[in-house]
C-alpha positions as CSV (number, residue, x, y, z in Angstrom):
1,M,-19.3,8.6,-4.8
2,F,-15.7,9.4,-3.8
3,L,-12.9,10.8,-5.8
4,V,-9.4,9.7,-4.9
5,V,-6.6,11.8,-6.5
6,G,-3.0,10.7,-6.7
7,L,-0.7,13.6,-7.5
8,G,2.4,13.3,-9.7
9,N,3.9,14.1,-13.0
10,P,3.2,12.0,-16.2
11,G,5.9,10.2,-18.1
12,S,8.4,7.4,-17.4
13,G,11.1,10.0,-16.6
14,Y,9.2,11.0,-13.4
15,A,7.8,7.6,-12.5
16,A,10.2,6.8,-9.6
17,N,10.4,10.4,-8.3
18,R,9.6,11.2,-4.7
19,H,7.1,13.8,-6.0
20,N,5.2,10.9,-7.6
21,I,4.4,9.0,-4.5
22,G,0.7,10.0,-5.0
23,F,0.6,8.3,-8.3
24,M,2.2,5.2,-6.8
25,A,-0.4,5.1,-4.0
26,A,-3.2,5.4,-6.5
27,D,-1.8,2.6,-8.6
28,E,-1.6,0.3,-5.6
29,L,-5.1,1.1,-4.6
30,V,-6.4,0.2,-8.1
31,R,-4.3,-3.0,-8.2
32,R,-5.3,-4.2,-4.7
33,Y,-9.1,-3.9,-5.2
34,S,-9.1,-4.9,-8.8
35,F,-10.6,-1.6,-10.0
36,G,-11.4,-1.1,-13.7
37,P,-8.6,-0.4,-16.3
38,W,-7.1,3.1,-16.5
39,R,-8.8,5.2,-19.1
40,K,-7.6,8.5,-20.5
41,K,-10.3,11.1,-19.6
42,F,-10.6,14.5,-17.9
43,Q,-7.0,15.4,-18.7
44,G,-5.8,12.4,-16.8
45,Q,-6.0,8.7,-16.2
46,I,-9.1,7.5,-14.4
47,S,-10.2,4.1,-12.9
48,E,-13.5,3.1,-11.3
49,G,-14.3,0.6,-8.6
50,E,-16.1,-0.1,-5.4
51,L,-14.9,0.0,-1.8
52,N,-17.0,-0.6,1.3
53,G,-20.1,-0.5,-0.8
54,Q,-19.2,3.0,-2.2
55,K,-18.4,3.8,-5.8
56,V,-14.8,5.2,-6.0
57,L,-13.1,7.0,-8.8
58,V,-9.3,7.1,-8.8
59,L,-7.7,9.9,-10.8
60,K,-4.1,10.6,-11.9
61,P,-4.0,14.1,-13.5
62,E,-1.7,14.3,-16.5
63,T,-1.6,18.1,-16.6
64,F,1.7,18.0,-14.7
65,M,1.7,18.8,-11.0
66,N,1.3,22.6,-11.2
67,L,-2.0,22.3,-13.1
68,S,-3.5,19.3,-11.2
69,G,-6.6,21.3,-10.3
70,Q,-7.8,21.6,-13.9
71,S,-8.2,17.8,-14.2
72,V,-9.7,17.4,-10.7
73,G,-12.2,20.2,-11.3
74,E,-13.4,18.6,-14.6
75,V,-14.2,15.3,-12.7
76,L,-16.0,17.1,-9.9
77,R,-18.2,19.1,-12.3
78,F,-19.0,16.1,-14.5
79,Y,-20.0,13.7,-11.7
80,K,-21.3,16.5,-9.3
81,I,-19.0,15.3,-6.5
82,P,-18.8,17.6,-3.6
83,V,-15.2,18.7,-2.7
84,E,-15.7,17.2,0.8
85,D,-15.7,13.7,-0.9
86,V,-12.3,14.2,-2.5
87,I,-9.2,12.5,-1.0
88,V,-5.8,13.7,-2.4
89,L,-2.7,11.5,-2.0
90,H,0.5,13.6,-2.2
91,D,4.1,13.8,-1.1
92,E,5.0,15.7,2.1
93,L,8.5,17.2,2.8
94,D,7.7,18.0,6.4
95,L,7.1,14.4,7.4
96,P,9.9,11.7,7.9
97,P,10.0,9.0,5.2
98,G,7.2,6.4,5.8
99,K,5.2,8.6,8.1
100,L,1.6,9.6,7.2
101,R,-1.0,12.2,8.3
102,V,-4.5,12.9,7.2
103,K,-5.9,16.5,7.2
104,R,-9.0,18.2,5.9
105,G,-8.7,21.8,4.6
106,G,-5.9,24.1,5.5
107,G,-3.1,25.6,3.4
108,H,-1.1,24.0,0.6
109,G,2.2,24.3,2.4
110,G,4.0,25.3,-0.8
111,H,2.9,22.2,-2.7
112,N,2.0,23.3,-6.2
113,G,-0.4,20.4,-6.8
114,L,-2.5,21.3,-3.7
115,R,-2.2,25.0,-4.7
116,S,-3.8,24.3,-8.0
117,I,-6.6,22.1,-6.5
118,D,-7.4,24.8,-4.0
119,A,-7.7,27.4,-6.8
120,H,-10.0,25.2,-8.9
121,C,-12.0,23.3,-6.4
122,G,-11.8,24.8,-2.9
123,K,-9.9,23.6,0.2
124,E,-12.3,21.4,2.1
125,Y,-11.0,18.1,0.8
126,R,-9.0,15.5,2.7
127,R,-5.2,15.3,2.1
128,V,-3.3,12.1,2.8
129,R,0.2,13.5,3.4
130,L,2.9,10.8,2.6
131,G,6.2,11.6,4.2
132,I,9.3,11.7,1.9
133,G,11.5,13.6,4.4
134,H,13.4,16.9,4.0
135,P,16.9,17.0,2.6
136,G,17.8,19.5,5.4
137,D,18.7,22.4,3.1
138,K,16.2,24.5,1.2
139,S,18.5,24.7,-1.8
140,R,18.4,20.9,-2.1
141,V,14.6,20.6,-2.0
142,H,14.0,20.7,-5.8
143,G,16.5,18.0,-6.5
144,H,15.2,15.9,-3.6
145,V,11.6,16.1,-4.6
146,L,12.3,15.3,-8.3
147,G,14.9,12.7,-7.4
148,D,14.2,9.0,-7.6
149,F,13.6,6.9,-4.5
150,S,16.7,4.8,-3.8
151,K,16.5,1.0,-4.3
152,A,16.7,0.5,-0.6
153,E,13.8,2.9,-0.1
154,Q,11.7,1.2,-2.8
155,D,12.3,-2.3,-1.3
156,G,11.9,-1.0,2.3
157,W,9.6,1.5,3.8
158,L,8.1,2.8,0.5
159,M,6.7,-0.6,-0.5
160,T,5.4,-1.2,3.1
161,L,3.7,2.3,3.2
162,L,2.0,1.9,-0.1
163,D,0.7,-1.5,0.8
164,A,-0.6,-0.3,4.2
165,V,-2.3,2.7,2.7
166,A,-4.2,0.5,0.2
167,C,-4.9,-2.1,2.8
168,E,-6.5,0.3,5.2
169,F,-8.1,2.7,2.8
170,G,-11.6,1.5,3.5
171,R,-11.4,3.3,6.9
172,L,-11.0,6.6,5.1
173,I,-14.1,5.9,3.0
174,K,-16.0,5.3,6.2
175,G,-14.6,8.6,7.7
176,D,-12.3,7.0,10.2
177,E,-9.2,9.1,9.7
178,G,-7.8,8.3,13.2
179,G,-8.2,4.5,12.7
180,F,-6.6,4.8,9.3
181,M,-3.6,6.6,10.5
182,S,-3.2,4.3,13.5
183,K,-3.4,1.1,11.5
184,V,-1.0,2.3,8.8
185,S,1.5,3.5,11.4
186,A,1.3,0.1,13.1
187,I,2.0,-1.7,9.8
188,V,4.9,0.6,8.8
189,S,6.5,0.8,12.2
190,P,5.3,-2.1,14.4
191,P,5.7,-1.6,18.1
192,K,8.8,-3.1,19.6
193,P,8.2,-6.2,21.7
194,K,8.4,-5.7,25.4
195,A,11.5,-7.0,27.1
196,P,10.7,-10.1,29.2
197,K,10.3,-9.6,32.9
198,K,13.3,-10.7,34.9
199,D,12.8,-13.7,37.2
200,K,12.2,-12.4,40.7
201,A,14.9,-14.6,42.2
202,V,17.5,-13.4,39.7
203,A,16.4,-9.7,40.2
204,D,16.6,-10.1,44.0
205,K,20.1,-11.7,43.7
206,A,21.3,-8.9,41.5
207,K,19.9,-6.4,44.0
208,G,21.7,-8.1,46.8
209,D,25.0,-8.2,44.9
210,K,24.6,-4.5,44.2
211,N,24.3,-3.8,47.9
212,G,27.5,-5.7,48.8
213,K,25.9,-8.9,49.8
214,N,27.1,-12.3,48.5
215,A,26.6,-16.0,48.8
216,Q,28.9,-16.2,51.8
217,T,26.9,-13.8,53.9
218,S,23.4,-14.7,52.6
219,S,21.1,-17.1,54.2
220,R,20.7,-20.7,53.1
221,P,19.6,-20.9,49.5
222,E,16.0,-21.8,48.7
223,P,15.5,-25.3,47.4
224,G,16.9,-25.5,43.8
225,E,18.6,-22.1,44.0
226,G,22.4,-21.8,43.5
227,I,22.8,-25.5,44.1
228,D,25.5,-25.9,41.4
229,D,27.7,-23.4,43.3
230,L,27.9,-25.5,46.4
231,S,30.7,-28.0,47.3
232,G,30.0,-31.7,46.8
233,A,29.1,-32.6,50.4
234,A,27.0,-29.5,50.9
235,K,25.3,-30.2,47.7
236,V,24.4,-33.7,48.7
237,R,23.1,-32.4,52.1
238,L,21.0,-29.7,50.4
239,E,19.6,-32.1,47.8
240,R,18.7,-34.5,50.6
241,A,17.1,-31.9,52.7
242,D,15.1,-30.6,49.8
243,T,13.9,-34.0,48.7
244,P,10.8,-35.2,50.6
245,V,10.8,-38.9,51.7
246,S,7.9,-40.3,49.8
247,N,7.8,-44.0,50.8
248,A,8.8,-46.4,53.5
249,A,11.8,-47.9,51.7
250,S,13.4,-44.5,51.4
251,A,12.8,-43.8,55.1
252,M,14.3,-47.1,56.0
253,A,17.3,-46.6,53.9
254,E,17.9,-43.2,55.5
255,A,17.5,-44.7,59.0
256,L,20.0,-47.4,58.3
257,A,22.5,-45.0,56.9
258,K,22.3,-42.9,60.1
259,A,22.6,-45.9,62.3
260,F,25.6,-47.2,60.4
261,G,27.2,-43.8,60.7
262,K,26.8,-43.8,64.5
263,K,28.3,-47.3,64.8
264,K,31.2,-46.3,62.7
């Protein structure tokens, strides 16, 4: 059994805060996989479901962020879930908006929700760090974290990130942290398409022009190359030279034309 914890603060006044991105990710996970309804229990809201053949509990502590560990600890003790099977979804200031990292253990980095879980449960759980970006000035951090996502963010990268996390979450259940991060990153920031390769003839012509060469000093064009740049007579000659004689009638017509020209 796995316990997935989304961190945030309860109440409608905090619902759209950047600090509540963990709650948002938990909601999307429950919605996507049609988990059971949210039930008030263990000082929080809990939902149950199954993913990749494993039973999964999803918890949103309602103790407020600073006391999240109280709620998490109750669930672990009741279900006897080892801390190694806990996955915590939380906001991360030190990652750009839309970026994501997975880490097991380590410090709390000043995040009060993680600090509380460390104190009540230990540190060897996995953390899914969801980037919300840093405002650039330490004095603005509090307002940034407790500020709402803008409409543009909600309709843009935030929606895409939450959808990608839920879509690929099965990889985390299987222990494939690298694959999870790679797939989510590809969904949120798809690789740019490669520029089409230049036609060799065009590239060679551009190279020649760069070296001071031009059509007047170059050799005779290849069949079909630069034909529109030639004068009318030259164009006829080049077209004629490039067109194979495929039957006797064509050969005869050409011979007559040459003969007539000589007479004239």
